[in-house]
C-alpha positions, -999 to 999 in steps of 0.1 A, spaced: -155 53 -264 -141 39 -296 -116 59 -317 -98 54 -350 -62 66 -353 -65 80 -388 -99 98 -383 -96 136 -383 -127 139 -360 -113 114 -335 -81 135 -334 -102 166 -327 -121 147 -299 -88 136 -284 -74 171 -284 -47 162 -309 -60 187 -334 -74 221 -325 -110 233 -332 -133 262 -325 -153 243 -299 -189 253 -295 -203 226 -272 -192 194 -256 -207 167 -233 -200 131 -227 -213 119 -261 -211 149 -284 -187 176 -296 -197 206 -317 -172 229 -335 -169 253 -364 -164 237 -399 -131 250 -412 -143 246 -448 -176 266 -444 -199 272 -473 -216 301 -454 -206 320 -423 -217 301 -392 -214 266 -407 -206 242 -379 -206 205 -371 -220 182 -344 -203 149 -341 -204 118 -319 -174 116 -296 -173 78 -301 -161 68 -336 -186 53 -359 -185 57 -397 -221 65 -403 -257 65 -391 -260 27 -394 -231 20 -371 -240 47 -345 -252 40 -310 -288 51 -307 -280 70 -275 -253 89 -293 -277 97 -321 -302 111 -296 -274 132 -280 -264 145 -314 -300 155 -322 -304 174 -289 -270 192 -294 -279 199 -330 -311 216 -320 -292 237 -294 -264 247 -319 -289 255 -346 -308 278 -323 -275 296 -314 -266 299 -351 -300 313 -360 -297 339 -332 -261 348 -339 -260 347 -377 -296 356 -386 -296 334 -417 -325 334 -441 -328 296 -435 -309 267 -421 -303 231 -432 -293 203 -410 -274 179 -432 -261 144 -426 -246 122 -452 -239 84 -453 -215 71 -479 -194 87 -506 -223 87 -531 -242 109 -506 -213 134 -503 -198 120 -471 -161 129 -470 -152 123 -433 -164 88 -423 -172 96 -387 -209 103 -379 -217 141 -380 -243 166 -388 -238 199 -405 -256 230 -392 -257 249 -424 -269 285 -424 -285 295 -457 -288 328 -475 -314 335 -502 -298 326 -535 -265 315 -520 -261 289 -547 -255 259 -524 -262 228 -545 -286 212 -520 -320 215 -535 -335 194 -563 -364 201 -586 -398 189 -576 -412 167 -604 -442 145 -599 -432 109 -595 -448 78 -610 -473 66 -584 -469 30 -594 -432 31 -589 -436 50 -556 -460 23 -544 -435 -4 -553 -408 14 -534 -432 19 -505 -438 -19 -504 -401 -27 -504 -394 -3 -475 -424 -14 -455 -413 -50 -459 -378 -41 -446 -393 -23 -416 -413 -54 -408 -384 -78 -410 
C-alpha cells in the first residue's frame, strides 16, 4: 500500500490522525467528514495513496464503489435525507482539495443551498456531436 507523508488521508489511514471511522476493509476506509455541509456527510477513501481517479488501482475503485453503496444506504437510513449525492472530484478546478482519491456521501435537504446543481440549458447539437467524436476516438485509442 502506497502512502504519502504529507497527505492528511494517509495520516488517517495510518492511525496518526483520529477519525470517526464508519467502515474499513483491506482497500477502503470510510469516516465522517469533519467539515460537513449537511449532517451525515462522510467520506469513502482508498487506503492506498493515489491523487485522483486516473491514478487509482481499478480494484481499489471497485472497493470504493461497493463501500460507498453500503455507506450511502446507512446514511439514508440513519439521517433520512431528502436526497443524496455521491461526489468525487479530480483536480483543483473540479473542487478537489485533498489530493487522495475519495468519494463524498453527501446527504441533501430540500433547498439546502449546496452549490452542486447547474441549470439545464439545451446544448448546440453540432458541438455535442463534435465532442462525442473526440471522446469516442479517445475511447478507441
